[in-house]
N, C-alpha and C positions, 0 to 999 in steps of 0.2 A: 532295364536293357542287358547289362553285360554283366549280371549277378553270379556268381558260384553258379552254374550247372548240372548239380550232383543229382536233381532228379526231373530234369528235364530234356532227356534226352528223349529224342523222339525213335519210335522203330515201325517200319510199314508193316501191315499187314502181320501182326505180331510177329516170328520169326518165320514168315515163309519164303521172301525174297532171300536169293544169294546175289554173289556174283555174276552165275552163271544165268540167273534169271531176269530177261530185258525188256519184257512184254508188257509190264504192268504196272510204271512206275505213280500211275496218277490214278488207283484204283480210290483214295480214299479224299473225304474233302480236307481233314486233318490228319495229321501222324496221332499215333497213341505215344503215351509220356510212359516211362521205366524205369527204373533204378539205373543210374551209372554202374555201380559195382556188380550188378550181376550181370547185365547185356555187357560189361568189357571184360567178361572172364577168361574169355576164349576169343578164335581169330575170326566164328564165323557171327558173334557181337560185334566186332569193327566195321567186317562188311554192312550188317543188315544199319548200322548208322550210317556207312553213307546211301545205302537203299533209302534210308527214311528222309533224306535231305533232297535225293529225287521226286520222292512222292510228295514232298514240301511247294517243291519247284513248280511242281504240277495241276496244283490246286488256283480256282478260282481268281485268287487278288492276284497271280504269280504269273507264269510262262501258261498255264493253262486255258485264261482265257485274256485277264487284264491286260498284261504285257506281250500278247500277239493276235488272237486275232479280233480281241477287241478293243477296249479305248487307246492302245497304242496303235493298231490300225488305222482307227478315226484320226489321232492327231497327224498320224503320215498320209494322209489321205488313201487309203485302198478304197472308198466310198463315198458317191456325190450325189447319189439319190436319197429324195427322203428325207435331207438334212435339216429339219424345221423340228420347232418342241412337241411333235407328233412323236418321237423318235423316242423321248421320255428325256429328262433332263441332264442325266448323267453322260449321253453320246452326245447331244444337243451341246453343253457346256463343253464338250471335250474339240470337239467340232470348232467350236468359237474361241481356243485357248483361253478359257474362262477359269483360271486354277485357283481362283481366289473361292469359287463357287465352294458351297460348305459339302457339298457330296462327292466332289473331286478329291477338297482337301480333307476328308474322310478317306476316301483312297488311298489315297499317298500314305498316310498316315500306316495305314495295313500293307502298305509294299514297301515301308521302310521298316516298320517292325519285324515283316513276316522274311525278310530277306537278311535283317542282322541275327533272328531269331537263326538263322540256316548257318552264317557264318559262327553264332557262338556253338552252337552244336561244332562243329569247324573243327573250330580250335577247341575246343574239349577234348575231341576223336586227336588229334595232334599229339597236344599233351601227354593223352594217355596212350600213344605210339612209342611215345619215347619211353616211360617207365615202364609199359609193358610187351617192351620189345623179343623178350625171350619166349611169350604164346604164340609168335606168329613163326609161319613157318615157311621154308623156301622163301621166293619171292616177295611174301606177305608183306612185310616190310613196306619194302618200297614201294608198291603197287597202293598200299592204302594211303601212306603218305604223299605220293605223289598226286593220287587224284585227290587228294581231302585240298593241296594248295591250290591246287588247279581251279578246283571248286570257289577255293577263295577267292581266288583274283578273280573270275567270272562275277562271282557276287557284287563283290567291291566296285568293280568296273561297271557293272551293268546301274549301282547305285549313284555311280560319278554320273552318268550319262544322265539320268535323269534328276538328280538333285543338285547340281552345281553347274556354272555356267562352263562352256564350251572353252577348249584354248583359244580356239577361233576370234571369239566374243572377248575372256576378259584374263586371259594370255596362262602362264602355268601357276603363274605366282600367290592366283587369289584364292581365299580360302576355300575347302571344297567341303568335306565329309572325312570323318574318322576312318582310320584302317585299325581294326580290332583283330591283334593276333595271339591274344591272351583272354582267361576267363578271369574274371577281376570284377569285384565291385564297386570299383572306379570308372568313369565315365574315359572314353578313350579319347586323347585332342584329339584335335581337328586337324587334318593336312591340308597344303595344297594342293591344287590339282597335280602337278608336277609332282608331291609328293608321294598321292594314290596313285597314278600313274607308274612311279618306278617301285613303287612299294606289289602292284601287281605284278610287274616286269620280272623282279627278283621271286617271286613267287612261282612266277612260270618256266624260266629259268632253271629254279630248283626241281618245278616237276618235271624234267626233260630229259634231266639227268636221273630222275628213280622211274621213269613210265618204261614199259619194254615197246621193241620197234615193232615186234609182229602184234600188238594189241590194235583190232580195229574196229571194237566194237562199239559202234555210233552211239549206242546207249547209255554211254559212259562218258567223262572226260580224261578221254587217252590220248597218248603222245601226241597224233596228229590234230586233234581239237585243242592242244595248246599250243601247238603252233600257230594252228589259225586263228586262235585270239590272240596271241602274241603279232600278229600283223596287223588286227585292228588295231591293237590297243597303239602298239606303233605310230600307224596311219593318223591315229588320231591326237597322237603328242605333235605325228608335225615329223615326226624320224623317217622322212623318204625312202633312207636306204634300207634300213631293219626292214621297215615294212615290205616294202618289195622282195628283201631276201626270205622273209620268214614264208609271205607268201607261194614263192618260187618253189622252196623245199617243199611246202605240199602239191602244187603242182607238178613238178618233175617226178615226185615220190610214185608216180601213176599207181597209186591205192584205190584211188577215186574219178575212174572212167565217167566222162561225162555222156548222158543218154543218146541211145540210136534211136528209140523209137517214145513213143507215145504211148506206149503201157502202163505205164508209172507213172500219174503227173505232178508225184512228191518227189519223183528221183533221188527214191532210196540210196541209193550206190552213191549216190554224190554227198552224202551226208558226212558231215567230219562228228557233229554231236548233234545227237537227237534225243527227245522224253516220249516216252511210251504212255501211252494212255488206255484205259479202260474205254472199250467202244462206246457204251453206252452215253459214260459220263463223259467225252468228248462233244458226242452229241448234243446234250444237251445245253452244254455250253453253247456251243457254237449258235443253237439256235435261240439262245436269250440275246445273241447279236444278228444273225440271219431269221429267222422267224420273226425279226421283233415284228410289231403291226404299227405304221408299216416296216416293211422289210431294210435295210441296208441293201447297197449294193454300188453297182458301178457303170454309167447308163452308156446305152450305142453308142451313143455321139465320143464319148469320149475313151470308150474301148475302142473306137477308129483311131483318135485323136494318137494315144499313147502304142495301140501293137500296130497300125496299118501306114500312118502319115509317116510321110519323110523315110526314112528309110526299113524301116518294117515291111510287113505283108501279112495277109488272110492266114497264111499258112503258119504261124508262129503255134507252137503245140499251147503256149501258155495260156494263151484265147480259152483255150477249153477251162480254165479254171472260173467260166462264167459264163452262165446264161445269156445267149448272145443275143437273147428278143427282150428279157425281162432286165438283165442287165443283174438281177438278182445272184448272189457271189457264194464260191467256194464252200459245199462241207453243208449247206443247210440239209440236206439227206445224205446216205449214206448211198454214195453212187461214185464212177472217177472224176473226180474233183479234186480241191486243191489239196485237203490232208487225208485224203483217201486214195484208196490203189484198187485196181482190179484184181490184184494180188493181195488175197483174204489176211497172208501173214502182214499188210503192211497198213492195214486200215488203220490204224492207231498211232500215227505219227506225228508229232507234234519237230518241227525241221527247228534249230537252233545255231547250230553255223556249218554253212553249205561251202561246197568247192569252188561255187560259181563266185562267191563273195571272193575267194582269194586271185581269181584271173581280172575282177573290176579294183582288188587292192592294186596288184600289180599294174595295171592298166595306168590307174592314175598316178600311182607313183614314176612310174616309165614317163608319163609323159612330162610329169611336174620335171622329172629329170633329163627333157629336152632328147627323149626317144620318142618319137610318135607312130616310128613304125612299129616298134615293138607291142607299142600299148593296141591300135590297131590290132596288130595281131592276134593278140592276145584276146578280144574282144573279138573279134571274128573266130575264134576257138568258143566259144559260147553260144557265138548265131549261128554255127551250121550244126549245132547241138540241142539247136530248136527247133531244126527244120527254115532256117533260113540262108538265106547265100551272102557271102562275103559282101565287106562294102567295094562301090566302084573304085572308089583310090587304096594305092596300097598304105599308103600314109595319112589320118584325118587330122587336118587341121587341131592344134591342139584347145583353141573352142567349142571345135566339133564335135572331138574326145570326152571334153568334158560333159554338153551336151549329152550325149548316146550314155554314156557312165548314170547320168542320173535317173535316164529312161529307162535300162536297167535295172535298177535300184528298184523304180515300181514294177516293172513287169516279172521280174525274179522275186521279189520277197512280197508282194500282192499278201494284206493277210496275215504276215508275223511279225511285224513289229518292228523293222528294220526300219526302214523308210525316215520315221521321227528322227530316228537316232543319224540318220544321212545328211537331213535340214540343218540338225542343230550340228553337226562338225563343221558343214559348209556355212552358220549362221547367213542361210538364206534370209533376204528379207522376207517376214511373211504377206505383204503384198505380191511375192513372185510364187507363193504356193502353188500348183495345179491343182486344176479338176473340181476339188469342194470349194463352191462358190460363196459362200455364208459369211457375214459380217463377223468380224473376228474384235475382239473385243481391245478398248486401246492401250493397254498395259500389258498386251500380248506379250508372252515372253515362253521361252523354251525351259525354265529353272521348275521344278516340280519345286512346291510348298515344302519343307521340311515340318516336321512335325511340335510342335510346342513343348 
């Protein structure tokens, strides 16, 4: 897996993509393979390798489907209709958390291999950016190295969140996964959860020093995405002060204003980091989930429970992600729903890190640090930009804040794959998972099976 990659660097759409081209990361099922020395003979070649990583991240087995709208959203309870063998073995066994199922284990292997393949390409790029620094002009060295380090941390962190126990379940000393930083024929050592988190943090802190403050192109791992990812990682680690600090640095930058209308239901301007996809390919992926026979969806009863009951309202703009009568969800056609927008330029966005998550992270950290007023204000900041009124209490009780944050993750990230990670980070009992009521296997776990 980690052999010398002198002939397996991938390149998307030959050399058609450049750093300025941000609308077509997910146009092909698999990247092309090219010769390393030929490709990295000029600065554009380095940019094309990064583009190839984004292309690979957008394939079906990764964020194009399985780690977003597909399997990961089934695990995160974004769907509760027709959860029966009729939907097919893959999604049904996902709903049951039956990770020993052969089809799921094969999927886990594909995810593992694909993410480490991308990491291998990033490591090869990072090695060459040092030895070929002279061919990079202006800020090229800093921009390419910073982006590659940020992506390496991003991919390792998601591998950790899938294939190792959470700190809440097993602490920081449990053995986890390898953190691969070199192109080598030898296997990299398996680090502890804490070791992986610290390695991610170190890469991201270095990326922060390299990435420019003015670059806000959300289709790339930019400075603000690095800060947002640090907030996410610090929270996972249990470092509340740093999680709060990084989340607030994004919020207080004022670069990601929250929506004031529902004209764009994916809230594109709020994205710290997104993948862009070919419309036809994204629609084809979505149809394998949402135009299934029978289709997956979210029942009208649970729509009311999630969006209306308690502190909610029928006015919540996020309800438009769903068909109010059938419960069929999110982008099964090109329409003003979850992954599409009335703005044609935004029809193909796969959200990866949102500004609203920074409000939830800062609110959770603030509550844990005994500042319920600040936590409530942060949650209210999102509510008023989702067409809801503020809470009737200036400062919610801490247990109420926990409940509200959990509901917000469900409402805000439905079909994006983030809710599973919320369950896992909190180590929630499987009996407490909401909405999808299907018998789970007795040995249910939050830890994906590593390939043999």
